[in-house]
C-alpha positions in Angstrom: 213.6 156.0 99.9 216.1 158.8 100.6 219.3 156.8 100.4 219.9 157.5 96.8 220.0 161.3 97.3 222.6 163.6 98.8 221.6 166.0 101.5 221.8 168.9 99.0 219.7 167.1 96.4 217.1 166.3 99.1 217.0 170.0 100.0 216.5 171.0 96.4 213.8 168.3 95.9 211.8 169.4 98.9 212.0 173.1 97.9 210.9 172.3 94.3 208.1 170.0 95.4 207.0 172.5 97.9 206.4 175.0 95.1 204.5 172.3 93.2 202.5 171.6 96.3 201.6 175.3 96.5 199.9 175.1 93.1 198.0 172.0 94.2 197.0 173.8 97.5 195.6 176.7 95.5 193.4 174.4 93.5 192.2 172.7 96.7 191.4 176.0 98.3 189.6 177.4 95.3 187.6 174.2 95.0 186.9 174.2 98.8 185.7 177.8 98.8 182.6 176.8 96.9 182.3 173.0 97.4 178.6 172.4 97.4 177.8 169.2 95.5 179.1 166.2 93.7 179.1 168.0 90.3 181.3 170.7 91.6 184.4 169.3 89.8 182.7 169.5 86.5 182.4 173.3 86.9 186.2 173.4 87.3 186.5 171.4 84.1 184.0 173.8 82.4 186.3 176.7 83.3 189.4 174.9 82.1 187.7 174.2 78.7 186.7 177.9 78.4 190.4 178.7 78.9 191.6 176.2 76.3 189.0 177.1 73.7 189.6 180.8 74.3 193.4 180.3 73.8 192.7 178.3 70.6 190.6 181.2 69.2 193.3 183.7 70.1 196.0 181.7 68.6 194.2 181.3 65.3 192.3 184.6 65.0 193.8 187.2 67.3 197.5 186.4 68.1 198.0 190.0 69.3 195.9 189.1 72.4 198.1 186.2 73.4 199.9 188.2 76.1 196.8 189.2 78.1 194.0 186.8 77.0 194.2 184.7 80.3 192.5 187.6 82.2 189.7 187.7 79.6 189.4 183.9 79.7 189.1 183.8 83.5 186.4 186.5 83.3 184.6 184.4 80.7 185.0 181.2 82.7 183.5 182.9 85.8 180.5 184.3 83.8 179.7 181.0 82.0 180.0 178.8 85.1 178.1 181.4 87.2 175.2 181.3 84.7 175.3 177.5 84.5 175.3 177.2 88.3 172.4 179.6 88.6 170.4 177.5 86.1 171.3 174.2 87.8 170.2 175.6 91.2 167.0 176.9 89.7 166.1 173.8 87.8 167.4 171.1 90.1 169.0 171.9 93.4 166.2 174.1 94.9 163.9 171.1 94.8 166.2 168.9 96.9 167.4 171.1 99.8 165.5 169.1 102.4 166.5 165.7 100.8 170.3 165.5 101.2 170.6 161.9 99.9 168.6 162.8 96.8 170.8 165.9 96.3 173.9 163.7 96.4 172.5 161.3 93.9 171.2 164.0 91.6 174.4 166.0 91.5 176.4 162.8 90.9 174.1 162.1 88.0 174.6 165.7 86.8 178.4 165.1 87.0 178.2 162.1 84.7 175.9 164.0 82.3 178.4 166.9 82.1 181.3 164.6 81.6 179.5 163.0 78.6 178.6 166.4 77.2 182.3 167.3 77.3 183.2 164.1 75.5 180.5 164.5 72.9 180.9 168.2 72.0 184.6 168.9 72.8 186.3 165.5 72.7 187.7 162.9 74.9 191.3 163.7 74.4 193.3 165.9 76.8 193.5 169.5 75.9 195.9 172.2 76.9 195.9 176.0 76.6 198.5 178.0 74.7 200.1 180.1 77.4 201.8 183.5 77.1 205.5 183.6 77.9 205.0 185.3 81.3 203.1 182.3 82.5 205.7 179.8 81.3 208.6 181.7 82.9 210.5 180.7 86.0 212.8 182.4 88.5 216.1 180.6 89.3 217.0 180.7 93.0 220.2 178.6 92.6 221.6 176.1 90.1 219.2 173.4 91.4 216.1 175.3 92.2 213.7 177.2 89.9 210.4 178.7 91.0 207.7 178.4 88.3 205.9 181.6 87.5 202.5 180.0 87.1 202.6 178.7 90.7 203.4 182.1 92.0 200.6 183.8 90.0 198.1 181.1 91.0 199.0 181.8 94.7 198.4 185.5 94.1 195.1 184.7 92.4 194.0 182.5 95.2 194.8 185.0 97.9 193.1 187.8 96.0 189.9 185.8 95.4 189.8 184.7 99.1 190.3 188.3 100.3 187.7 189.5 97.8 185.2 186.8 98.9 185.7 187.7 102.6 185.1 191.4 101.9 182.1 190.6 99.8 180.6 188.4 102.6 181.4 190.9 105.4 180.8 194.3 103.7 178.0 194.0 101.2 174.3 193.6 101.4 174.4 190.4 99.4 177.0 188.9 101.8 174.8 189.9 104.7 171.9 188.1 103.2 173.9 185.0 102.5 175.2 184.8 106.1 171.7 185.5 107.5 170.1 182.8 105.3 172.8 180.3 106.3 172.4 181.0 110.0 168.6 181.2 110.2 166.5 180.7 107.1 163.1 181.2 108.7 164.0 184.4 110.4 165.7 185.8 107.3 162.6 185.1 105.3 160.4 186.8 107.9 162.7 189.9 107.6 162.0 190.1 103.9 165.1 188.4 102.5 164.4 186.4 99.4 166.1 183.2 100.6 165.4 181.2 97.4 167.2 183.9 95.3 170.0 184.1 97.9 170.5 180.4 97.6 170.6 180.6 93.9 173.2 183.4 93.8 175.3 181.7 96.5 175.4 178.5 94.5 176.2 180.4 91.3 179.1 182.3 92.9 180.5 179.0 94.2 180.4 177.6 90.6 181.9 180.7 89.3 184.9 180.4 91.6 185.4 176.9 90.5 185.3 178.2 86.9 188.1 180.6 87.6 190.1 177.7 89.3 189.6 175.6 86.2 190.8 178.4 83.9 194.0 178.7 85.9 194.2 175.0 86.3 195.2 174.7 82.6 198.5 176.6 83.5 199.7 173.6 85.6 198.1 170.6 83.8 196.1 169.6 80.8 192.3 169.1 81.1 189.9 166.3 80.0 186.3 165.4 80.7 187.2 163.6 83.9 190.1 165.9 85.1 187.9 167.3 87.9 187.3 163.9 89.6 191.0 163.9 90.6 190.4 166.9 92.8 186.8 166.6 94.2 187.6 164.0 96.8 190.8 165.7 97.9 189.1 169.0 98.1 186.4 167.6 100.3 189.0 166.1 102.6 190.8 169.4 102.8 187.5 170.9 104.0 187.0 168.2 106.6 190.6 168.2 107.9 190.6 172.0 108.2 187.2 172.1 109.9 183.9 172.9 108.2 183.3 176.7 108.1 186.9 177.7 108.9 188.6 179.7 106.2 191.9 179.6 108.0 191.6 175.8 108.4 190.9 175.5 104.7 194.3 177.2 103.9 196.2 175.3 106.5 194.9 171.9 105.5 195.2 172.7 101.8 198.8 173.6 102.3 199.5 170.6 104.4 197.8 168.1 102.1 199.1 169.8 98.9 202.7 169.8 100.0 202.5 166.3 101.5 200.9 164.9 98.3 203.5 166.6 96.0 206.5 165.3 98.1 205.1 161.8 98.4 204.4 161.5 94.7 208.0 162.4 93.9 209.4 159.5 95.9 206.8 156.8 95.2 204.1 155.9 92.7 200.9 158.0 92.5 198.7 155.2 93.9 201.0 154.4 96.8 201.4 158.1 97.6 197.5 158.4 97.8 197.4 155.4 100.2 199.9 157.1 102.5 198.1 160.5 102.2 194.8 159.0 103.1 196.3 157.1 106.0 197.7 160.3 107.4 194.4 162.0 107.0 192.7 159.1 108.8 195.1 159.5 111.7 194.5 163.2 111.9 190.7 162.8 111.9 190.9 160.2 114.6 192.6 162.8 116.8 190.6 165.8 115.6 187.2 164.4 114.7 185.7 167.9 113.8 188.8 169.1 111.9 191.9 171.0 113.0 190.1 174.4 113.3 186.5 173.5 113.8 184.3 176.3 115.2 183.7 175.9 118.9 180.0 175.2 119.5 178.6 175.4 123.0 176.9 172.1 124.0 173.6 172.2 125.9 
């Protein structure tokens, strides 16, 4: 596999694919931050379509906004997916919290409905956003290696959102309500916390984060009605490998799987690369059944 490349070429390939893997890692992390249901990927696609349609409007009607419209589009993507998530939780999810299998089936059905809505009202063809020059730029490290600007900005966005989410969860009243409801719903209700509303806002925020991920996703790939399905399984595996509930584990496993996936796909076909990736994940989970950084729980 490596015989056709010189040592210098292999070094450049690994560096370039590592930067590509960072972009994939960011998508995994942003998806993993709010992975709640089988329809979660469709909120990513919803955010990516907001970005694409926003860019089309700017290109045709307001070209002067082309330089800074991505920030407005990400805000719009968050708002739209937040509202959509709030409505989905209110109309569907809240009725199924104590029926996990029904929740799985219902959200899978919602995923198919949303995919068909995208095909019907937007179109089945792949769509890309028109990007400003600062997102298409790159920085040359040497004659063989260039760092894409969109990957660097995506990493900054991911770190900023993660830090902001941690501050929100640790330092605000809403964050306190969310943590209390997660740890002990009955006691939280007895203390006067509206747990139903807390669930709704939590679900909506998770969908909003996916919307932002989808908006920036268009800077590294085109989108389509089924684009999110390529990431939902891998995002779930990132959560499991890192350890459920571990933010540090989410980043470590996201980096590991993102970089590994990017490098494997360079040297072999996409299908074969997935086989090797899943085999490696299987071996890791055989050794660490609760993930690499699972919270330590005292056994009785």
